[in-house]
N, C-alpha and C positions, 0 to 999 in steps of 0.2 A: 134681417139683423145686421147691425153695423159691424165693421171690422176694426181691428186694432190700429189701423192707420188713421182713424179719426183722432184729431189732435185735441188735447185738453186745453181749454182756454183759461188756465190758471197756472200759478207758479208750481214747479216741481217740488217735491219734498226735499228739504235740505235741513241742516242742523238749525233748530230754533223756530221752525214754522209749522210744526206738526198740527196744532189745533185748527188753524184756518185751512190747512191742506186737507185734513181729514174731513172737514165739513164740505169742502168743494169736491173732494174725491167721491164721497158717498153720494152726493147729488148727481155727479157725472155718471156713476155706476147705475144709479136708478134710471137715468134717462136711457141707458143702454140695456136696461132690463136684466141686469146680472147682479144687482146688489144683494138679493136674497141668497144667491149662491155664495157670495163673500161672507155673509153673516152665518151661513150654515143652516138657514131656515129652509132652503130648498135642498132636500136630501137627494142623494143619488138613487134613481129608480132601479129596480131589479134589472139585471142584465138580460133577463128573459124578455123584457119590454124593449126590444132593440131600438125602436124609433125614439122612445122617450129617453133611453139611456144615452143614445148618440147625441140627442139635442142637449142633454145636461152636460155631457163632456165638452161640447162646443161652447156652452156658456162658461164653463170653467176655464177653457183656453182663452176666451175673450177677456174674462175678468182678470186672469193672471197677466195677460199681455197688457191690459190697460194699467194695472198696478205697476208693472215693471217699467213701463215707458213714462210713468208719472213721477219717478223718483230720480234724484241726481245720482251720478255715478258713485259719489262718495257714500251713498246710502244703500247701494245694491249689495254690499257685503252682508247686510242684515237678512237678505232673502235668498242668498246663494243656497242652492239645493232644494228650495221650496217653490221653484218657478212653476210647477204643475199643480200647486195647491194654493189657490187664492185665499182660502180660509186661514191657512198657516201664515201666509205672507202678511195679511192684514193684522193678525195677532202679533206677529214678530215685530212689525213696525211700531205698533202701539206700545208694546212692552219696552222697546228701546227708547222711544221718545216721550212716553208718559209714565215714567217711573215715579210712583207715588212715595217718594222718599223726601226726607227733610231738605237735602241739597237742591232738589228740583223745586220744592216749594219756596225755599229761600231765594233762589234766583228769580222766581216769579214775583215774590214780594219786592225784591230789589227793583224789578221792572216797574211795578206799581208805584213805589215810593219815588222813583226817578222821573215820573211823568211831570213835565212842566209845560205850561201853555206857551206855544210859539207866538211870535209877534203877529203873524198873519192867520192865526188859527181862531176859529169861532168857538164859542162856549159849547154848542152842541157837539162839535168835532172832538173837543178834549173830553167831553163826557163819554163819547163813544169809545175813546181810547181807554178811559178808566174802566168802562164796562167790559171791554175786551180783555184787559189785564185781569179783572176779577174772574172772568170765565176761565182763564188759564189756571188761576189759583185753585178754583173749585174742581177743575178736572184733575188736579194733582193730589186731591185729598181722597183717602180711602173712604169707602161707604160708611165705615164705623167712626169716622173722625168726629171728635167731640169739641165742645167749647173750651174745655180745660186744655186740650191739645193745641187749640188755636192760641190760647193765652201763653202756653209754653213756647210755641213757635215764635210769637211776636217778641217775647222776652229774649229768647235766644238770638233772634235776628238783630235786636237792638244791641246786644252785647257784641255780636260779631261785627256789626257796622261801626261800633264805637272805637275799634282799634285801627291805627293807621295802616292802610293796605300795603304800603311800601315796606313797613317794618315787620308786619305779620302775614305777609302773603302766603308763605309756605304753611304757616299754622292754620290759616283760614282754609286753604286747599285741603289739608289733611282732615279738618273737621267735616268738610262737605262730602268726604268720601265715606263717612260713617253711615251705616244703614239706618241707624236711629240716633237722634240727638235729643236729649232732655235737658231741662234747665240745670238739674243737679249734675249731670254728666259734663255739661259745658263749664260750669263753675269749677269743677275739679280740674278740667283740662286747662282752664285759664290760670288756675293757681300753679299747676305744674309748669306751664309756659312762663309764668312770672318768675318761678324759681330758676328756670333755665336762663332767663335773661339777666337776673340779678344774682350776684355771688352771695353765698350764705354768710351769716354773721361770723362764723368761725373762720371762713376763708378770708373775709375782710380783715379780721384781727391779725391773722397770720401774715397777710400782705403788708399791713401797716407796721407790724413788728419787724419784719424783714427790712423794710425801707428805712426804719429808724436805726437799726443796727448798722446798716451800711453808711449812714450819715455820721454816726458816732465813732466809726472805726478809725484809729489813729493812722496817720500817714507814716510810711516807712522812710 
């Protein structure tokens, strides 16, 4: 059996590269014959079967070591305290990086919409980039995701992208923190934001009246 000093021939996990990393990592763990331990398919044998139990513990140690060495230092905070449980480590990393929430999907849509052919890029290469972006979007959808929800997502995305980022940066950021965003919720939020940016009619009249009074006030 290989030991954890075997180096992975792919990029470590960092912010933004979970989908490709997960594919590479699962393949690597399969080659080391510890993938079924990580998925939980290979259960712990009874302690009475000392040889099998010891072999399973060694597999757990290997899997946990491989996982810990395959993530950047900035990501290790997500698995602190789980270093002896590769199942929990894998689950924790997936939950952090594959949050099936509107914010994550909107970022994935943004990546898809921003794909532009490079001067030296072939058509098959750009097609591969589009397919990769679509895979990321699909990974971020819950299993119950419907066509109506997709329509809602796209409408929300169009509304969010339509506002100047330099003027509405904080507003966009606050929206993307919401656990759920629907078109009706977004429209209400946009109306509230519009009211915050534009003074009310009463306030406008009051300001105009005040300015007029100052201009007409006789000099002493």
